[in-house]
MDTraj code that builds the backbone (N, CA, C; nanometers):
import mdtraj as md
import numpy as np

residues = "LEU ALA GLN ALA GLU PRO ALA PRO ALA PRO GLU PRO ALA ARG ASP GLN PRO ALA THR ILE LEU VAL PHE LYS ASP ASP HIS GLN GLN GLU VAL GLN ASN TYR ALA ILE VAL GLY ASN THR LEU VAL ASP MET THR GLU GLY HIS HIS HIS LYS VAL PRO LEU THR GLU LEU ASP VAL GLU ALA THR SER LYS GLN ASN ASP ASP ARG GLY ILE ASP PHE ARG LEU PRO LEU ALA ASN".split()
xyz = np.array([
    [2.6872, 3.9864, -8.1634],
    [2.7371, 3.9184, -8.0579],
    [2.7550, 3.7723, -8.0744],
    [2.8881, 3.7134, -8.0455],
    [2.9322, 3.5802, -8.0728],
    [2.8297, 3.4915, -7.9868],
    [2.7937, 3.3713, -8.0351],
    [2.7213, 3.2799, -7.9173],
    [2.8498, 3.1938, -7.8536],
    [2.8087, 3.1827, -7.7315],
    [2.9356, 3.0936, -7.6509],
    [2.9014, 2.9471, -7.6563],
    [3.0164, 2.8895, -7.6975],
    [3.0355, 2.7525, -7.6951],
    [2.9456, 2.6780, -7.5660],
    [2.8707, 2.5936, -7.5814],
    [2.8338, 2.5497, -7.4654],
    [2.9383, 2.4594, -7.3936],
    [2.9179, 2.4575, -7.2726],
    [3.0440, 2.3814, -7.1809],
    [3.0373, 2.2221, -7.1942],
    [3.1375, 2.1577, -7.2057],
    [3.1511, 2.0154, -7.2117],
    [3.0660, 1.9500, -7.0953],
    [2.9774, 1.8416, -7.1091],
    [2.9339, 1.7911, -7.0110],
    [3.0287, 1.7234, -6.9045],
    [3.0389, 1.7552, -6.7845],
    [3.1243, 1.6661, -6.6904],
    [3.1055, 1.5362, -6.7117],
    [3.2357, 1.4658, -6.6802],
    [3.2468, 1.3180, -6.6898],
    [3.1525, 1.2618, -6.5707],
    [3.1078, 1.1394, -6.6014],
    [3.0083, 1.0825, -6.5039],
    [3.1152, 1.0388, -6.3973],
    [3.0574, 1.0177, -6.2677],
    [3.1498, 1.0041, -6.1432],
    [3.1875, 0.8200, -6.1667],
    [3.1005, 0.7530, -6.2442],
    [3.1095, 0.5969, -6.2448],
    [3.2455, 0.5640, -6.3413],
    [3.2969, 0.6802, -6.4045],
    [3.4404, 0.6604, -6.4788],
    [3.5538, 0.6889, -6.4025],
    [3.5247, 0.7295, -6.2560],
    [3.6647, 0.7548, -6.1671],
    [3.6508, 0.6150, -6.0989],
    [3.7939, 0.6077, -6.0467],
    [3.7677, 0.4593, -5.9502],
    [3.7224, 0.4890, -5.8274],
    [3.6806, 0.3588, -5.7716],
    [3.5906, 0.3759, -5.6706],
    [3.6872, 0.4103, -5.5373],
    [3.6205, 0.4514, -5.4366],
    [3.6840, 0.4736, -5.3054],
    [3.6638, 0.3718, -5.2092],
    [3.7659, 0.2957, -5.1491],
    [3.7228, 0.2053, -5.0667],
    [3.7177, 0.2449, -4.9166],
    [3.6144, 0.1992, -4.8605],
    [3.5873, 0.2436, -4.7008],
    [3.6322, 0.1055, -4.6560],
    [3.7316, 0.1126, -4.5359],
    [3.7568, 0.0055, -4.4421],
    [3.6996, 0.0391, -4.3110],
    [3.6029, -0.0698, -4.2626],
    [3.5269, -0.0355, -4.1569],
    [3.6137, -0.1083, -4.0233],
    [3.5871, -0.0534, -3.9069],
    [3.6445, -0.1147, -3.8005],
    [3.6157, -0.2611, -3.7897],
    [3.5401, -0.3116, -3.8430],
    [3.5113, -0.4561, -3.8279],
    [3.5687, -0.5315, -3.9421],
    [3.6659, -0.4768, -4.0081],
    [3.7353, -0.5109, -4.1260],
    [3.6685, -0.5278, -4.2600],
    [3.5395, -0.5262, -4.2793],
    [3.4952, -0.5334, -4.3858],
    [3.5008, -0.4027, -4.4787],
    [3.4825, -0.4171, -4.6120],
    [3.5300, -0.3099, -4.6882],
    [3.4106, -0.3081, -4.7872],
    [3.4072, -0.1517, -4.8571],
    [3.2974, -0.1313, -4.9331],
    [3.3370, -0.0410, -5.0267],
    [3.2935, -0.0374, -5.1520],
    [3.3321, 0.0570, -5.2414],
    [3.2278, 0.1794, -5.2727],
    [3.2719, 0.2976, -5.2921],
    [3.1712, 0.3803, -5.3246],
    [3.2307, 0.4624, -5.4108],
    [3.1274, 0.5078, -5.5112],
    [3.1664, 0.5960, -5.6271],
    [3.1635, 0.7492, -5.6181],
    [3.0618, 0.7769, -5.5354],
    [3.0199, 0.9151, -5.5131],
    [2.9914, 0.9273, -5.3564],
    [3.0250, 1.0162, -5.2737],
    [2.9982, 1.0416, -5.1554],
    [3.0357, 1.1845, -5.0993],
    [2.9820, 1.2384, -4.9916],
    [2.9887, 1.3295, -4.9349],
    [3.0189, 1.3196, -4.7705],
    [3.1039, 1.3987, -4.7164],
    [3.0975, 1.4018, -4.5713],
    [3.0144, 1.5216, -4.5266],
    [2.9389, 1.4846, -4.4217],
    [2.8516, 1.5766, -4.3701],
    [2.8472, 1.5776, -4.2306],
    [2.8991, 1.6629, -4.1654],
    [2.9341, 1.6710, -4.0136],
    [3.0166, 1.5327, -3.9852],
    [2.9532, 1.4506, -3.9120],
    [3.0271, 1.3116, -3.8576],
    [2.9775, 1.1766, -3.9589],
    [2.9236, 1.2098, -4.0836],
    [2.8609, 1.1195, -4.1373],
    [2.9117, 1.1038, -4.2741],
    [2.9225, 1.0038, -4.3350],
    [3.0028, 0.9851, -4.4697],
    [2.8488, 0.9604, -4.5546],
    [2.8085, 1.0183, -4.6460],
    [2.6990, 1.0040, -4.7097],
    [2.7157, 0.9544, -4.8556],
    [2.6826, 0.8072, -4.8622],
    [2.7209, 0.7267, -5.0038],
    [2.6098, 0.7773, -5.1016],
    [2.6538, 0.8581, -5.1992],
    [2.5483, 0.9041, -5.2722],
    [2.5835, 0.8260, -5.4378],
    [2.6369, 0.7040, -5.4280],
    [2.6529, 0.6047, -5.5470],
    [2.5073, 0.5887, -5.5951],
    [2.4839, 0.5900, -5.7328],
    [2.3622, 0.5819, -5.7819],
    [2.3094, 0.4456, -5.7388],
    [2.1947, 0.4363, -5.6871],
    [2.1214, 0.3275, -5.6301],
    [2.1705, 0.2527, -5.5019],
    [2.2361, 0.3357, -5.4284],
    [2.3034, 0.2914, -5.3232],
    [2.2823, 0.3957, -5.1963],
    [2.2162, 0.5053, -5.2108],
    [2.2213, 0.6068, -5.0977],
    [2.2075, 0.5500, -4.9825],
    [2.3004, 0.5678, -4.8968],
    [2.2811, 0.5549, -4.7412],
    [2.3979, 0.6152, -4.6398],
    [2.3786, 0.6262, -4.5260],
    [2.4826, 0.7146, -4.4528],
    [2.5536, 0.6201, -4.3491],
    [2.6809, 0.6481, -4.3324],
    [2.8037, 0.5661, -4.2746],
    [2.8363, 0.6638, -4.1589],
    [2.8014, 0.6540, -4.0019],
    [2.8868, 0.7381, -3.9280],
    [3.0267, 0.7140, -3.9463],
    [3.0983, 0.8352, -3.9150],
    [3.2509, 0.8112, -3.9507],
    [3.3183, 0.7160, -3.8405],
    [3.2370, 0.7078, -3.7092],
    [3.2929, 0.6181, -3.5942],
    [3.3086, 0.4820, -3.6270],
    [3.2436, 0.4456, -3.7575],
    [3.2264, 0.2917, -3.8002],
    [3.3422, 0.2674, -3.8776],
    [3.4313, 0.4002, -3.9216],
    [3.5252, 0.3901, -4.0184],
    [3.6660, 0.3596, -3.9542],
    [3.7453, 0.2848, -4.0078],
    [3.8850, 0.2826, -3.9753],
    [3.9592, 0.3660, -4.0660],
    [3.9552, 0.4994, -4.0344],
    [4.0029, 0.5961, -4.0906],
    [4.1481, 0.6092, -4.1687],
    [4.2382, 0.5284, -4.0680],
    [4.3527, 0.5356, -4.1015],
    [4.3782, 0.4381, -4.2211],
    [4.3111, 0.3200, -4.1970],
    [4.3122, 0.2086, -4.2973],
    [4.2539, 0.2410, -4.4287],
    [4.1506, 0.3269, -4.4166],
    [4.0880, 0.3711, -4.5453],
    [4.1701, 0.4716, -4.6274],
    [4.2344, 0.5675, -4.5447],
    [4.3248, 0.6481, -4.6227],
    [4.4515, 0.5818, -4.6826],
    [4.4757, 0.4785, -4.6097],
    [4.6141, 0.4051, -4.6638],
    [4.5736, 0.3142, -4.7862],
    [4.4340, 0.2434, -4.7669],
    [4.4067, 0.1728, -4.8794],
    [4.4010, 0.2486, -5.0093],
    [4.3458, 0.3644, -4.9967],
    [4.3230, 0.4686, -5.1005],
    [4.4413, 0.5281, -5.1626],
    [4.5145, 0.5625, -5.0749],
    [4.6465, 0.6263, -5.0989],
    [4.7256, 0.5190, -5.1986],
    [4.7340, 0.3936, -5.1672],
    [4.8086, 0.2942, -5.2078],
    [4.7479, 0.2831, -5.3821],
    [4.6207, 0.3302, -5.3932],
    [4.5660, 0.2884, -5.5349],
    [4.5510, 0.4472, -5.6032],
    [4.6122, 0.5604, -5.5369],
    [4.6334, 0.6714, -5.6012],
    [4.5186, 0.7688, -5.5952],
    [4.4150, 0.7321, -5.4917],
    [4.3034, 0.7761, -5.4628],
    [4.3199, 0.8762, -5.3054],
    [4.2953, 1.0059, -5.3175],
    [4.3011, 1.0881, -5.1929],
    [4.1665, 1.0773, -5.1223],
    [4.1894, 1.0248, -5.0152],
    [4.0668, 1.0127, -4.8942],
    [4.0927, 1.1066, -4.7996],
    [4.0583, 1.2087, -4.7567],
    [4.0633, 1.3003, -4.6474],
    [3.9438, 1.3296, -4.5861],
    [3.9529, 1.3248, -4.4579],
    [3.8289, 1.3906, -4.3680],
    [3.8502, 1.5346, -4.3591],
    [3.7423, 1.6120, -4.3551],
    [3.7556, 1.7707, -4.3133],
    [3.8143, 1.7653, -4.1833],
    [3.9049, 1.8843, -4.1596],
    [3.9291, 1.9054, -4.0111],
    [3.8329, 1.9489, -3.9273],
    [3.8242, 1.8772, -3.7956],
    [3.7106, 1.9337, -3.7106],
    [3.7365, 2.0492, -3.6538],
    [3.6253, 2.1249, -3.6324],
    [3.6445, 2.2806, -3.5728],
    [3.6380, 2.2893, -3.4298],
])
top = md.Topology()
chain = top.add_chain()
for i, resn in enumerate(residues, 1):
    res = top.add_residue(resn, chain, resSeq=i)
    for name in ("N", "CA", "C"):
        top.add_atom(name, md.element.get_by_symbol(name[0]), res)
traj = md.Trajectory(xyz[None], top)
């Protein structure tokens, strides 16, 4: 039997461009790694873990800001 080659290690998230979050009060925050859980964005950036209610984000401005930088930011469709 031939030995399978080990899979290459995935690229670290920090090598990817940051996603910019635009809040309704106009401040911005960069995140490297996040997940959307229900109505909450969970910032999983190393050393940064915190939760942001989606109601605090200006979703349209966030989408446009990231689209202008070539980054896809989409929220899951509500059921």
